[in-house]
C-alpha positions in Angstrom: -37.3 -39.4 60.8 -36.4 -39.5 64.6 -35.0 -36.4 66.3 -32.2 -36.1 68.7 -30.6 -33.4 71.0 -27.1 -33.4 69.7 -25.8 -34.5 72.5 -25.7 -32.1 75.8 -26.6 -29.1 73.5 -30.0 -27.8 72.7 -30.1 -28.5 68.7 -31.4 -31.8 67.2 -30.3 -33.4 64.7 -31.9 -36.7 63.2 -30.6 -39.8 63.7 -29.1 -40.7 60.7 -27.0 -38.4 59.9 -25.3 -37.9 55.9 -21.8 -38.6 55.9 -19.6 -37.0 52.8 -16.7 -38.2 52.6 -17.0 -39.9 49.5 -18.4 -36.7 47.3 -15.6 -36.1 45.4 -14.3 -38.9 45.4 -16.1 -42.8 45.3 -19.8 -40.5 44.1 -19.4 -38.2 41.5 -21.2 -34.6 41.7 -24.4 -36.1 40.4 -24.5 -39.1 42.4 -23.7 -36.4 45.4 -26.3 -34.7 44.3 -29.7 -37.3 44.0 -28.1 -38.2 47.7 -28.7 -35.2 49.6 -32.1 -34.7 47.2 -33.3 -38.0 48.5 -31.6 -37.8 52.1 -33.7 -34.5 53.1 -36.6 -35.6 51.2 -36.2 -38.7 53.5 -36.5 -36.2 57.1 -33.0 -36.2 57.5 -31.2 -33.0 58.6 -27.4 -33.0 59.9 -24.9 -33.2 56.8 -21.1 -34.1 58.0 -18.3 -33.1 56.1 -14.5 -32.4 57.0 -11.8 -30.2 54.6 -9.5 -33.5 53.9 -12.8 -34.9 52.4 -11.8 -35.1 48.9 -9.1 -32.1 49.6 -11.5 -29.4 49.7 -14.3 -31.1 47.2 -17.1 -32.6 49.6 -17.5 -28.9 51.3 -17.3 -27.5 47.7 -19.9 -30.2 46.6 -22.1 -29.7 49.9 -21.8 -25.7 49.9 -23.0 -26.3 46.0 -26.5 -27.9 47.2 -27.2 -26.2 49.9 -27.1 -22.8 47.9 -30.5 -24.4 45.3 -31.4 -25.6 47.7 -33.0 -22.8 50.2 -35.7 -24.7 51.7 -34.2 -27.9 52.9 -31.4 -25.7 53.4 -32.2 -24.4 56.5 -33.4 -27.2 57.8 -30.4 -29.1 57.7 -27.6 -28.9 60.8 -23.9 -28.5 59.5 -20.7 -29.8 59.8 -17.5 -29.8 59.6 -13.9 -30.3 60.5 -10.1 -29.5 60.7 -6.9 -31.0 61.8 -5.1 -33.3 58.9 -3.0 -31.4 56.3 -4.2 -28.9 54.0 -1.0 -28.0 52.4 1.9 -29.0 52.2 3.7 -26.0 55.1 4.5 -27.2 58.8 1.5 -24.9 59.9 -1.2 -26.1 57.3 -2.1 -28.9 60.2 -2.9 -29.9 63.6 -5.1 -28.1 66.0 -2.9 -24.9 67.0 -4.5 -21.6 66.7 -3.7 -20.8 63.7 -4.3 -23.8 61.8 -7.3 -23.9 63.2 -8.3 -20.3 62.1 -6.9 -21.0 58.7 -8.3 -23.7 58.5 -12.7 -22.9 59.9 -12.6 -19.5 57.5 -11.2 -22.0 54.6 -14.4 -24.2 55.2 -16.3 -21.3 55.7 -16.1 -20.5 52.0 -16.4 -23.5 50.8 -19.3 -24.7 52.2 -20.8 -20.7 51.3 -22.3 -19.8 55.0 -21.6 -17.7 57.3 -22.0 -20.0 60.7 -21.2 -23.5 61.1 -23.7 -25.7 63.9 -21.1 -27.5 64.7 -17.0 -27.5 64.4 -15.4 -30.9 64.5 -11.0 -31.1 65.9 -10.9 -34.2 63.5 -8.2 -35.9 65.8 -5.8 -35.9 68.0 -2.7 -33.1 68.6 -0.1 -33.8 70.6 2.0 -30.8 69.7 -0.5 -28.2 70.4 -1.8 -27.3 73.8 -5.2 -28.6 74.5 -5.7 -25.1 76.4 -5.0 -23.5 73.1 -7.3 -25.5 70.6 -10.4 -25.0 73.0 -9.7 -20.9 73.5 -9.9 -21.2 69.6 -13.1 -23.0 69.6 -14.7 -20.6 73.0 -13.3 -18.1 70.9 -14.7 -19.3 67.8 -18.3 -19.8 69.3 -18.3 -16.4 70.9 -17.5 -14.6 67.7 -20.6 -16.6 65.8 -18.9 -18.6 63.4 -19.4 -21.3 65.5 -23.0 -22.8 67.3 -21.0 -26.1 69.6 -17.8 -28.1 68.9 -17.0 -31.4 68.5 -14.1 -34.2 68.7 -13.6 -37.2 66.6 -11.1 -39.8 67.4 -10.0 -38.8 70.7 -9.5 -41.0 73.3 -11.1 -42.0 76.4 -9.1 -40.3 78.9 -8.4 -37.4 76.4 -12.2 -36.5 76.0 -12.2 -36.4 80.0 -9.3 -33.8 79.5 -11.2 -31.4 77.7 -14.4 -31.7 79.5 -12.0 -30.3 82.3 -9.9 -28.1 81.0 -13.6 -26.6 79.5 -15.0 -26.3 82.8 -11.9 -24.2 84.3 -11.8 -22.1 82.0 -15.1 -20.9 81.6 -15.2 -22.4 78.0 -18.1 -23.4 76.2 -17.8 -27.5 76.5 -17.6 -30.3 73.9 -21.3 -30.9 72.7 -20.3 -34.6 70.4 -18.0 -36.9 70.2 -17.3 -38.5 66.5 -15.4 -42.3 66.8 -15.6 -45.2 65.2 -18.1 -48.0 66.0 -19.9 -50.6 65.0 -21.0 -54.8 65.9 -17.2 -55.7 64.6 -16.2 -52.5 66.4 -16.1 -52.1 70.2 -13.8 -51.5 72.0 -14.9 -47.9 72.0 -17.4 -49.3 74.7 -14.8 -50.0 77.4 -13.8 -46.3 78.1 -15.0 -43.4 75.8 -19.2 -44.4 75.6 -17.7 -44.2 79.4 -16.2 -40.7 79.3 -19.7 -39.1 77.1 -21.9 -40.6 79.1 -20.5 -39.1 82.0 -20.2 -34.9 80.0 -24.0 -35.3 78.1 -21.2 -35.9 74.7 -23.2 -37.1 72.1 -22.0 -40.0 69.8 -21.8 -39.6 66.2 -20.6 -43.1 64.8 -18.3 -43.5 62.0 -18.3 -46.2 59.2 -21.5 -47.8 60.9 -21.3 -50.8 58.4 -18.0 -51.5 59.3 -16.5 -50.6 55.9 -19.2 -53.1 54.3 -18.6 -55.4 56.1 -22.0 -56.0 58.3 -24.1 -55.5 54.5 -23.1 -59.3 53.8 -21.8 -58.7 50.6 -18.1 -60.2 52.0 -17.8 -64.2 52.4 -15.7 -66.4 54.3 -12.2 -67.5 52.8 -13.2 -65.9 50.1 -11.1 -62.9 48.7 -13.3 -60.2 47.6 -12.9 -58.9 44.1 -14.8 -56.8 41.2 -16.5 -52.6 43.1 -16.1 -53.0 46.0 -14.4 -50.7 48.3 -12.2 -54.3 49.6 -12.1 -56.0 45.7 -10.5 -53.0 44.8 -7.7 -53.1 48.0 -8.8 -55.9 50.2 -6.3 -54.4 52.8 -7.3 -51.0 52.6 -7.2 -49.3 56.2 -9.3 -50.8 59.3 -11.5 -52.8 57.1 -9.1 -54.9 55.6 -10.0 -58.8 54.2 -7.4 -60.5 56.1 -7.7 -60.2 59.5 -11.5 -59.7 60.2 -11.8 -62.9 57.3 -9.4 -65.2 59.9 -11.4 -64.1 63.4 -14.1 -66.6 64.2 -16.4 -63.1 65.8 -16.4 -61.7 63.0 -18.8 -64.7 61.4 -20.2 -64.7 64.3 -21.9 -61.2 64.2 -22.5 -61.6 60.3 -23.9 -64.6 61.6 -26.2 -62.8 63.5 -27.3 -60.0 61.7 -28.7 -62.3 58.8 -30.6 -64.6 61.0 -32.3 -61.4 62.1 -32.5 -59.9 58.5 -34.1 -62.7 57.4 -36.3 -63.1 60.7 -37.2 -59.2 59.9 -38.2 -59.4 56.0 -35.1 -56.8 56.2 -31.5 -57.0 55.0 -28.3 -56.3 57.1 -27.0 -53.6 56.8 -30.3 -51.8 58.3 -30.6 -54.4 61.1 -26.4 -53.9 61.9 -27.3 -49.5 61.9 -30.7 -50.5 64.0 -28.6 -52.2 66.6 -26.3 -49.1 66.5 -29.4 -46.3 66.7 -30.1 -48.4 70.0 -27.1 -48.2 71.8 -26.5 -45.8 74.5 -24.9 -41.7 74.1 -25.7 -42.4 70.4 -27.0 -39.2 69.2 -27.0 -39.6 64.8 -25.6 -42.7 62.8 -23.4 -41.6 59.7 -24.2 -42.9 56.6 -21.0 -43.1 54.4 -22.6 -44.2 51.2 -21.2 -44.1 47.6 -23.9 -44.8 45.6 -27.9 -43.3 45.9 -28.9 -47.0 46.3 -27.0 -47.9 49.2 -28.0 -44.7 50.9 -31.7 -46.0 49.7 -30.8 -49.2 51.0 -29.6 -47.4 54.7 -32.1 -44.8 55.0 -33.9 -47.7 56.1 -33.0 -48.5 59.2 -34.9 -45.1 60.6 -37.9 -46.5 61.0 -36.3 -49.9 62.3 -36.3 -50.6 66.4 -35.5 -53.9 67.7 -36.4 -55.4 70.2 -34.6 -56.4 73.4 -34.0 -60.2 73.1 -32.7 -59.4 69.3 -30.7 -56.5 70.5 -29.3 -58.8 73.2 -28.7 -61.0 70.1 -26.8 -59.1 68.3 -23.9 -57.8 71.8 -23.5 -61.9 72.0 -22.5 -62.4 68.9 -20.3 -59.4 69.0 -19.3 -59.2 72.3 -15.7 -56.6 71.9 -12.5 -59.7 73.3 -11.1 -58.8 76.6 -9.0 -60.1 79.4 -10.8 -60.7 82.2 -9.7 -57.9 84.2 -10.0 -55.1 84.2 -12.2 -54.8 81.3 -14.0 -58.7 81.9 -16.4 -59.5 84.2 -14.6 -59.3 87.4 -13.7 -56.0 86.2 -17.6 -54.7 85.1 -19.0 -56.4 89.1 -15.8 -54.2 90.9 -17.3 -51.3 88.9 -20.5 -50.9 89.4 -21.0 -52.8 93.3 -18.9 -53.0 96.4 -16.9 -56.2 96.5 -14.3 -57.5 99.0 -10.8 -57.5 99.0 -9.0 -57.0 96.1 -5.0 -56.4 95.1 
């Protein structure tokens, strides 16, 4: 599997990352172990988890697998995240020094390790001064508890602020960002991707298959039923059936995916993943399978490289819906060349 630098760091990670959000909830420990075994056998070297996944159970499952697979564990780059509630108290959440100290130590215990290659803050915290958060992360690096840190679900201005606050204090900079990014969710290309490219931050996209939409399992005007995520709850989260079904753009994207997959003799999921790993700034795409069978299909994207023409077809079908300014054609022209006039 291709290895890429983890953002501006010297650590290399596989282009496909195994996400473990389903472990201990939608996936049994037996299936979770089978997925980690298959991922390592395929050449994967990057495991992503978080304390809030299954209330710590995901980290415990990963930790038991690491201890029982010492050879594979030595090759794995390990990352977890902290920020969301892990208890009922007022200091059991957020990006304060107090909470992150407790959260990091608890994650290390559950994972059974004394060091993390990457520690990510799971979302912005409007109540904690950014300087407090970044100083803690720099201290954690100095103490040898983490090698690097990253951000998750930050906006463009928040990323840039973090980069420059760290620089002003001579603290270690963030090296990764974990955002939602897929053919149906490209809004990060307006501000977030440019901010990351400017700072040398690597993207670790989550939900690369749009909650199952980009696998072709959902049909137009047919509310899903059965054992899929949306079959269990059609209004689930950002991938809810109704709004996406009503958008003609959704079906343009799925039509382009189906056509390219047919021409390639591969699955729509593999094409969607190949498109994403071919986008600027992407370091590693997080696979969030529920079953070993789903993971096996997704791992096929590791060796799939789309042509420039195929990338362009998917780009055109999935073009983000924007006005003409500042993100449309006129805004792009203004940012990339000098023009006369303006307001």
